[in-house]
C-alpha positions, -999 to 999 in steps of 0.1 A, spaced: -13 663 -842 -30 630 -848 -2 606 -845 20 595 -817 53 610 -829 79 620 -803 77 657 -796 102 684 -786 111 678 -750 132 693 -722 127 667 -694 130 695 -668 106 721 -682 70 715 -694 71 749 -712 97 734 -736 73 707 -748 54 711 -781 19 706 -765 -13 706 -786 -23 740 -771 -1 767 -754 4 771 -717 -10 739 -702 -16 735 -665 8 706 -657 9 680 -629 39 657 -628 32 620 -618 54 589 -615 40 555 -622 41 534 -590 38 497 -585 1 499 -576 -6 517 -609 7 487 -630 -17 460 -642 -11 424 -653 1 435 -687 30 453 -669 19 488 -679 -1 516 -662 -38 505 -660 -63 526 -679 -82 535 -648 -50 551 -634 -48 575 -663 -84 586 -656 -75 592 -620 -45 613 -631 -68 634 -654 -91 640 -625 -62 650 -602 -49 674 -628 -83 690 -633 -88 694 -595 -54 710 -591 -61 733 -621 -94 743 -605 -76 751 -573 -50 772 -592 -79 794 -606 -95 799 -572 -120 770 -572 -113 744 -546 -136 715 -556 -140 704 -520 -151 739 -509 -173 743 -540 -191 711 -532 -197 723 -496 -214 754 -513 -236 730 -532 -221 730 -566 -197 708 -587 -186 700 -622 -194 664 -630 -180 646 -661 -208 641 -686 -188 626 -714 -152 615 -718 -132 605 -748 -97 591 -743 -73 580 -770 -45 558 -757 -15 562 -779 13 545 -759 19 526 -727 36 539 -696 55 516 -673 67 514 -637 87 545 -626 79 565 -657 77 602 -650 47 616 -668 34 651 -673 -4 655 -673 -13 687 -691 -48 702 -694 -66 732 -708 -101 745 -702 -111 748 -739 -147 758 -736 -171 772 -710 -205 783 -720 -209 802 -687 -242 785 -681 -240 748 -677 -211 731 -696 -174 732 -698 -147 712 -717 -112 703 -708 -86 688 -731 -57 667 -717 -24 652 -728 -2 629 -709 34 630 -721 65 611 -711 92 638 -711 121 613 -711 114 606 -748 86 630 -757 61 603 -764 24 613 -761 8 586 -739 -28 598 -744 -51 626 -754 -84 632 -738 -114 654 -739 -138 656 -709 -171 674 -711 -185 686 -677 -218 698 -666 -225 719 -635 -246 701 -609 -264 708 -577 -246 685 -552 -278 680 -531 -300 669 -560 -274 656 -585 -292 675 -612 -277 699 -637 -279 736 -627 -268 770 -637 -231 777 -629 -225 800 -600 -206 832 -607 -175 816 -593 -175 789 -619 -186 812 -648 -159 837 -640 -130 815 -630 -134 786 -655 -125 807 -685 -111 792 -717 -74 788 -716 -71 787 -754 -85 802 -785 -78 775 -810 -55 745 -815 -20 749 -831 
């Protein structure tokens, strides 16, 4: 899907959305007044925050609490991000932030793909791809993934629809 057409939606169930990939991990958010910029829509930096929150919650769901992992000396840092903004969200919009771990080389790098969808009308707000690299928290330098990351950050998809 390369356009921002409305997609099949059931505003109560993320499983009834026609996502780009099957079985997303989904976090629901609602745009608050502090999220709105002078153009009267959600500021771009807020979307980035929501992507990070979704990734962190997804990590927790597969047994990797990012705060505990950092105490152990490891983390996954964003190396590269590509975000395509397709539509604006506004005050009080309920949005679903979906993500998939689409690649993990088991050594150093992993990739997540995201979509933010407004379930009220099925509009795709954005699509994003974030590439991560495993780092040593103490040095800030790339390092080999610990077994916890290698084993738990498995790809959630085989290929796009």
